[in-house]
C-alpha positions in Angstrom: 19.3 -55.4 31.5 22.3 -56.1 29.6 25.4 -57.8 31.5 29.2 -57.3 31.2 31.1 -59.4 33.7 34.9 -60.0 33.9 38.2 -59.5 36.1 39.4 -56.3 34.5 37.7 -53.0 33.1 39.6 -53.7 29.9 37.6 -57.2 29.7 34.3 -55.8 30.2 34.7 -52.7 28.1 35.6 -54.8 25.1 32.5 -56.8 25.7 30.5 -53.5 25.4 32.4 -52.7 22.3 31.1 -55.7 20.6 27.9 -55.2 21.6 27.7 -51.7 20.3 29.3 -52.6 17.3 25.9 -54.8 16.4 23.8 -51.6 16.9 22.5 -50.0 13.8 19.3 -47.9 15.3 20.4 -44.3 15.8 19.4 -42.3 18.9 19.4 -38.4 18.5 20.7 -36.5 21.4 21.4 -33.1 22.4 25.0 -33.3 21.1 25.0 -35.8 18.5 23.3 -38.8 17.3 24.3 -41.9 19.2 24.2 -45.6 19.0 22.9 -46.7 22.3 22.4 -49.7 25.2 19.8 -49.2 27.4 20.2 -50.4 31.4 23.9 -51.8 30.7 25.6 -53.2 34.0 29.3 -53.7 34.2 30.8 -56.1 36.9 34.4 -56.1 37.8 35.5 -58.9 40.1 39.2 -57.3 40.4 38.4 -53.5 40.4 42.3 -53.0 40.9 42.4 -54.0 37.1 40.8 -50.5 36.6 42.5 -49.3 33.2 41.1 -50.0 29.6 43.9 -50.8 27.2 41.4 -51.0 24.3 41.9 -47.7 23.1 44.5 -45.0 24.6 43.5 -43.0 27.4 45.3 -40.5 29.7 45.8 -42.1 32.7 47.5 -39.2 34.5 44.1 -37.4 34.0 42.4 -40.2 35.5 44.4 -40.0 38.6 44.3 -36.0 38.6 40.5 -36.5 38.4 40.7 -38.9 41.3 42.9 -36.5 43.5 40.1 -33.9 42.6 37.2 -35.8 43.5 38.5 -37.1 46.8 39.9 -33.6 47.9 36.2 -32.3 47.4 37.4 -29.9 44.3 35.0 -28.2 42.0 38.1 -25.9 40.4 38.4 -25.9 36.6 41.9 -24.6 36.5 43.5 -28.2 38.3 41.8 -30.3 35.6 42.5 -28.1 32.9 45.9 -28.6 33.3 45.9 -32.2 32.6 42.9 -31.9 30.0 42.5 -28.8 28.2 39.2 -30.2 26.7 37.5 -30.1 30.3 36.8 -26.2 29.8 33.9 -27.3 27.3 32.0 -28.5 30.2 32.0 -25.2 32.4 29.4 -22.5 32.0 30.6 -19.1 30.9 32.8 -17.0 33.0 32.9 -19.9 35.5 36.2 -21.0 37.6 34.1 -24.1 38.7 32.2 -26.9 37.7 28.4 -27.1 38.3 28.5 -30.9 39.0 31.6 -31.5 40.4 31.3 -35.2 42.1 33.9 -34.5 45.0 32.1 -31.1 45.7 28.4 -32.9 45.8 29.8 -35.5 48.0 31.2 -33.1 50.4 34.5 -34.8 50.4 36.3 -32.5 53.0 40.0 -34.2 53.8 42.3 -31.6 55.7 44.2 -30.0 52.9 46.8 -27.5 53.2 45.3 -24.1 53.3 46.6 -23.1 50.2 45.0 -26.1 48.5 42.0 -25.8 50.0 41.4 -22.4 48.7 42.5 -23.5 45.1 40.5 -26.3 44.8 37.1 -25.6 46.2 35.1 -22.7 45.5 31.7 -21.6 47.3 29.7 -18.6 46.5 27.5 -16.9 48.8 26.4 -18.1 52.2 26.6 -22.1 52.1 25.2 -24.3 54.9 28.0 -26.8 56.1 28.2 -29.7 53.7 27.9 -33.2 55.0 31.0 -35.0 54.2 29.3 -38.2 52.5 32.5 -40.4 52.4 33.1 -39.7 56.1 29.6 -40.4 57.0 29.9 -43.9 55.1 33.1 -44.5 56.9 31.5 -44.0 60.2 28.2 -45.8 59.7 30.0 -48.8 58.3 32.7 -49.0 61.3 29.6 -48.7 63.4 27.0 -50.9 61.6 28.9 -52.9 59.0 25.6 -55.0 57.9 24.0 -51.6 57.0 22.3 -51.3 53.7 21.5 -47.5 54.0 25.1 -46.2 53.1 23.9 -44.1 49.9 26.1 -41.7 48.3 24.1 -38.7 46.3 25.4 -36.5 43.9 22.2 -35.9 41.9 20.4 -32.9 43.1 17.1 -32.1 41.4 16.7 -28.7 42.6 20.1 -28.0 40.7 20.1 -30.5 37.9 16.6 -31.5 36.4 16.2 -29.4 33.3 13.9 -26.2 33.8 12.7 -27.3 31.0 16.1 -26.4 29.0 19.3 -28.0 30.9 20.5 -26.0 33.8 24.2 -26.1 33.2 26.9 -27.9 30.4 28.1 -30.0 33.5 25.2 -31.9 34.7 26.2 -35.0 36.6 26.1 -38.3 34.8 27.1 -40.0 37.9 24.0 -39.9 40.1 24.4 -42.3 43.1 26.4 -45.1 45.1 25.5 -47.8 47.3 28.2 -49.0 49.4 27.8 -52.5 51.2 30.2 -54.3 53.7 29.9 -58.1 53.3 32.4 -60.9 54.5 34.9 -58.5 55.0 35.0 -56.9 51.4 33.5 -53.5 50.6 31.2 -53.8 47.5 30.4 -50.9 45.3 27.3 -49.9 43.2 27.7 -47.0 40.6 24.7 -45.6 39.2 25.2 -43.3 36.0 22.1 -41.9 33.8 24.4 -41.3 30.9 28.0 -42.8 29.9 30.0 -42.2 26.9 31.6 -45.6 26.1 34.4 -43.8 24.4 35.4 -41.2 26.3 33.8 -41.6 29.5 33.5 -45.1 30.9 37.2 -45.7 31.0 37.8 -42.7 33.1 34.7 -43.6 35.1 36.0 -47.0 35.9 39.3 -45.5 37.4 37.3 -42.8 39.4 35.1 -45.1 41.3 37.0 -48.1 41.6 39.6 -46.2 43.3 37.2 -44.6 45.9 36.2 -48.0 46.5 39.9 -49.3 47.3 40.6 -45.9 49.2 37.2 -46.3 51.5 38.1 -50.1 51.8 41.3 -49.0 53.5 39.8 -46.9 55.9 37.4 -49.4 57.0 40.4 -52.2 57.2 38.1 -54.0 54.7 39.4 -55.9 51.6 38.1 -54.9 47.9 35.0 -56.4 46.9 33.3 -56.4 43.5 32.5 -53.1 41.7 29.3 -52.9 39.8 28.3 -50.1 37.3 25.0 -49.4 35.9 24.7 -47.0 32.7 21.1 -46.4 32.0 22.3 -45.2 28.5 25.7 -46.6 27.5 26.4 -44.8 24.2 28.8 -43.9 21.4 28.7 -40.7 19.7 28.4 -40.3 15.6 32.2 -39.0 16.1 33.4 -42.1 17.3 31.4 -44.6 15.1 34.4 -45.4 12.8 36.7 -45.9 15.8 34.3 -48.2 17.4 34.3 -50.3 14.3 38.0 -50.6 14.1 38.3 -51.8 17.8 39.2 -55.6 17.8 39.6 -58.1 20.4 42.5 -57.9 22.7 45.8 -59.4 21.2 47.8 -59.6 24.7 47.1 -60.0 28.2 47.3 -56.5 29.6 49.5 -55.7 32.4 48.1 -56.5 35.9 47.9 -53.9 38.9 49.3 -55.2 42.0 49.3 -51.8 43.9 47.4 -51.3 47.4 46.2 -47.9 47.9 44.4 -49.0 51.3 45.7 -47.1 54.2 44.4 -47.0 57.7 43.7 -45.6 60.0 41.8 -42.7 58.1 44.1 -40.1 59.9 47.2 -41.7 58.2 45.4 -41.4 54.9 44.5 -37.9 55.4 48.0 -36.9 56.2 49.4 -38.7 53.1 46.6 -37.3 51.1 47.2 -33.8 51.8 50.8 -33.9 50.8 49.7 -35.7 47.4 47.4 -32.8 46.8 50.3 -30.5 47.5 52.5 -32.2 44.9 50.0 -32.7 42.2 49.1 -28.7 42.3 52.9 -28.2 42.2 53.3 -30.0 39.0 50.7 -28.0 37.5 52.5 -24.7 38.4 56.3 -25.6 37.7 58.0 -25.1 34.5 61.5 -26.7 34.4 62.3 -30.4 34.4 64.3 -29.9 37.5 61.3 -28.4 39.3 59.1 -31.1 38.4 61.5 -33.9 39.0 62.0 -32.4 42.7 58.4 -32.6 43.3 58.5 -36.5 42.5 61.5 -36.9 44.9 60.2 -34.9 47.4 57.3 -37.7 47.7 59.5 -40.5 47.4 58.5 -41.8 50.8 55.0 -42.5 50.0 53.8 -46.0 50.2 54.5 -47.7 46.7 51.0 -47.3 45.0 51.2 -43.7 45.6 54.7 -43.2 44.3 53.6 -44.8 40.9 51.0 -42.2 40.7 53.2 -39.4 41.4 55.9 -40.8 38.8 52.6 -40.9 36.5 51.5 -37.1 37.1 55.3 -36.4 36.7 55.9 -38.0 33.4 52.7 -36.2 32.2 53.6 -32.9 33.6 57.1 -33.4 32.1 55.5 -34.2 28.6 53.2 -31.4 28.7 56.1 -28.8 29.6 58.0 -30.3 26.2 60.6 -32.6 28.2 60.1 -35.7 26.3 63.1 -37.7 27.3 62.7 -36.9 30.9 59.1 -38.0 30.8 60.1 -41.3 29.0 62.6 -42.0 32.0 60.5 -40.6 34.8 57.3 -43.0 33.7 59.4 -46.2 34.7 58.5 -45.3 38.3 55.1 -45.6 37.4 55.3 -49.3 37.2 54.3 -51.8 34.7 50.4 -50.9 34.9 50.1 -47.4 34.8 53.3 -47.2 32.5 51.9 -49.4 29.9 48.7 -47.0 29.7 50.9 -43.9 29.5 53.1 -45.2 26.7 50.2 -46.1 24.9 48.8 -42.5 25.5 52.0 -41.0 24.5 52.3 -43.1 21.1 48.7 -42.1 20.4 49.6 -38.5 20.5 52.5 -39.1 18.1 50.1 -40.8 15.7 49.6 -38.6 12.3 46.0 -39.2 12.8 46.3 -36.8 15.8 
């Protein structure tokens, strides 16, 4: 087992970069050749510091993906707005993802009828799905010392090759284990396959955010986050980028936002409004319409207002309103704002 431990996602990600920079052996894969580490474990002692600054990422897409997961969505169009490349992972003529994490978890907070219809797609007769996140909340509220709270994503009937892959979208995240200890929610995330460059930074944001929000439902603090990648790899397309990544020059900004809300009903009411707003940002086209969505959610708690500003800034950028986007991102705070500015600057680079 190879262990990377630190306070922040950026720190542990850079440790993995340095380790993979020394790997010379090549491992073939279904896509491209890779350089690979087996059985790698990351531990974040402060999971709120969830953004990797060692390379530009799209933080608005990361937050949109969290919204998509917690809403129990499997819809393609919502994610495609924030990241058009996502369609590469859908099967032909599909409007839904085969291995959508939130849908597999059965997450079903109450949404508006419009949002639920747009985000959650079922086909044929479907048995009622267990909301594993709600079940986890109920178990840990009743039995805080339980070791039996497992969130299952992988389904061998749907995902095990037969013998060829069953889909372009086979879940990389396979299981989560939640423990409540000393008033803190500890989270273990297990991945069968993990792309260090394109995947890991987003995975950190996804699951540490779920950890924090579920901790809020339980009235708990946020404990450590441990992330096991059984195959941690870098594809050949990214070997030059990997070689060029150096040590951090400055201390990255810190996240002080708190996403925890209790009781659950209060969070659920807020969440439905947030989801409606995020969907509206994908539908509207004028700067005034997009900014009106942000103003309409200005009464949300500070950490969620930062999310809205981040999403609004990216929606403005995508609609061609660069100046308004640069002004709006100030509302996302120093942590998310720094990541988005890094992302926007990378798009302006001649290399891109």
